[in-house]
C-alpha positions as CSV (number, residue, x, y, z in Angstrom):
1,X,7.6,-15.3,12.8
2,X,7.6,-12.7,10.0
3,X,10.1,-13.1,7.1
4,X,10.0,-9.5,6.0
5,X,9.7,-6.3,7.8
6,X,8.8,-3.0,6.2
7,X,11.1,-0.5,8.0
8,X,10.3,3.1,7.4
9,X,12.2,5.2,9.9
10,X,11.9,8.4,7.8
11,X,8.2,8.4,8.6
12,X,8.9,8.8,12.3
13,X,8.2,12.6,12.1
14,X,4.8,11.8,10.8
15,X,4.0,8.9,13.2
16,X,5.3,10.8,16.3
17,X,4.0,14.3,15.4
18,X,0.9,15.8,17.1
19,X,-2.1,14.9,14.9
20,X,-4.1,17.7,13.4
21,X,-7.8,17.9,13.9
22,X,-9.9,17.1,10.9
23,X,-9.1,15.4,7.6
24,X,-5.9,16.4,6.0
25,X,-7.3,15.6,2.5
26,X,-10.3,17.8,3.0
27,X,-8.1,20.6,4.3
28,X,-5.8,20.4,1.3
29,X,-8.8,20.2,-1.1
30,X,-10.3,23.4,0.4
31,X,-7.2,25.4,-0.5
32,X,-8.0,26.9,-3.9
33,X,-4.5,27.7,-5.1
34,X,-2.5,24.5,-5.5
35,X,1.2,24.6,-4.6
36,X,3.9,22.6,-3.0
37,X,2.2,23.7,0.3
38,X,-1.0,21.7,-0.2
39,X,0.8,19.2,-2.5
40,X,-2.2,18.9,-4.9
41,X,-0.9,18.2,-8.4
42,X,-4.2,17.6,-10.3
43,X,-7.9,18.2,-9.8
44,X,-10.6,16.3,-11.7
45,X,-14.3,16.6,-11.5
46,X,-14.8,14.2,-8.5
47,X,-11.3,13.5,-7.3
48,X,-7.8,15.0,-7.0
49,X,-4.2,13.9,-6.8
50,X,-2.0,14.9,-3.9
51,X,1.6,13.9,-3.1
52,X,2.3,12.1,0.2
53,X,4.1,14.5,2.5
54,X,5.8,11.5,4.2
55,X,6.3,9.2,1.2
56,X,7.4,5.6,1.2
57,X,9.2,6.5,-2.0
58,X,9.9,9.7,-4.0
59,X,6.7,10.8,-5.9
60,X,4.3,8.7,-3.7
61,X,0.9,10.1,-4.7
62,X,-2.7,9.6,-3.6
63,X,-5.8,9.7,-5.7
64,X,-8.6,11.0,-3.4
65,X,-12.3,11.5,-3.9
66,X,-13.4,15.1,-3.4
67,X,-16.2,13.9,-1.1
68,X,-15.2,12.8,2.4
69,X,-16.1,9.1,2.2
70,X,-14.4,6.1,3.8
71,X,-15.6,3.1,1.8
72,X,-15.6,1.8,-1.8
73,X,-19.3,1.2,-1.6
74,X,-19.9,4.9,-0.9
75,X,-18.5,5.9,-4.3
76,X,-21.0,6.7,-6.9
77,X,-20.5,5.6,-10.5
78,X,-18.8,8.9,-11.7
79,X,-16.5,8.9,-8.7
80,X,-15.6,5.2,-9.1
81,X,-14.9,5.7,-12.8
82,X,-12.8,8.8,-12.3
83,X,-10.9,7.4,-9.4
84,X,-9.5,4.6,-11.6
85,X,-9.1,6.9,-14.7
86,X,-7.1,9.4,-12.7
87,X,-5.0,6.5,-11.2
88,X,-4.1,5.4,-14.7
89,X,-3.5,9.0,-15.8
90,X,-1.2,9.6,-12.8
91,X,0.8,6.5,-13.6
92,X,1.1,7.8,-17.2
93,X,2.3,11.2,-16.0
94,X,4.8,9.7,-13.5
95,X,6.2,7.4,-16.2
96,X,7.0,10.5,-18.3
97,X,8.2,12.8,-15.5
98,X,9.9,10.6,-12.9
99,X,10.7,7.6,-15.2
100,X,10.2,4.8,-12.7
101,X,10.6,1.1,-13.7
102,X,7.5,0.0,-11.9
103,X,4.7,1.0,-9.5
104,X,2.9,-0.2,-6.4
105,X,-0.8,0.6,-6.4
106,X,-3.2,0.0,-3.5
107,X,-5.7,1.0,-0.9
108,X,-5.7,0.4,2.9
109,X,-9.4,0.1,3.8
110,X,-9.6,0.7,7.6
111,X,-7.1,1.2,10.4
112,X,-6.2,-2.5,10.8
113,X,-5.1,-2.7,7.2
114,X,-2.6,0.1,7.7
115,X,-4.7,3.1,6.7
116,X,-3.2,6.3,8.2
117,X,-6.3,8.2,7.3
118,X,-9.1,5.6,7.3
119,X,-11.9,8.1,7.3
120,X,-11.2,9.3,3.7
121,X,-10.8,6.8,0.9
122,X,-7.7,7.1,-1.2
123,X,-5.6,5.1,-3.7
124,X,-1.8,5.0,-3.2
125,X,0.5,5.2,-6.3
126,X,4.1,4.5,-5.4
127,X,6.7,4.8,-8.2
128,X,9.6,2.2,-7.9
129,X,13.1,2.2,-9.3
130,X,15.6,-0.7,-9.5
131,X,17.7,-0.4,-6.4
132,X,15.4,2.0,-4.5
133,X,15.6,-0.3,-1.6
134,X,19.3,-0.8,-1.1
135,X,21.9,-1.9,1.5
136,X,21.5,1.6,3.2
137,X,18.2,0.6,4.7
138,X,19.3,-2.8,5.7
139,X,22.7,-2.0,7.2
140,X,22.4,1.7,8.3
141,X,18.7,2.2,8.8
142,X,19.0,5.1,6.3
143,X,16.4,5.8,3.6
144,X,17.9,7.2,0.4
145,X,15.4,9.6,-1.2
146,X,16.8,10.5,-4.6
147,X,14.0,12.9,-5.7
148,X,13.0,15.6,-3.3
149,X,9.4,16.4,-2.6
150,X,9.4,19.9,-4.2
151,X,11.0,18.5,-7.4
152,X,8.6,15.6,-7.6
153,X,5.7,18.1,-7.1
154,X,6.9,20.4,-9.9
155,X,7.6,17.6,-12.3
156,X,4.3,15.8,-11.8
157,X,2.2,19.0,-11.8
158,X,3.8,20.1,-15.1
159,X,3.2,16.6,-16.5
160,X,-0.6,17.0,-15.8
161,X,-0.6,20.5,-17.3
162,X,0.8,19.1,-20.6
163,X,-2.1,16.7,-21.0
């Protein structure tokens, strides 16, 4: 029996929606003008940062290699170095712009591990605040999102621009 259950009803629109053909990361990357529409807040040499359209928490970002690869062993040295450097940079930007108390970082490698897009490697960065999981989720199955996606996009993008 499981002691804890991650309940994410706000993601139902994503889970139940008709799935687009192709890789959503590659589609976003091909758009040259970044905006809240493609959700890319930063582009590096070998990877980019995109906000999660259906976040587990406000500001949930993903660091994604530019190349369409699925495994850690497929990263070359430059990609591997930049993936972690940009992850650190994104945490720094989020600390200044969204002011979370902590973060969850991680990768889901393969469908069985929970990867929603297993064919394109990506690192999750989820900012966390004291009380961001409250009684609302437990008693009323209601997720409280205190920072809207467009606000988080503008704040984080501007944070990268100030570097």
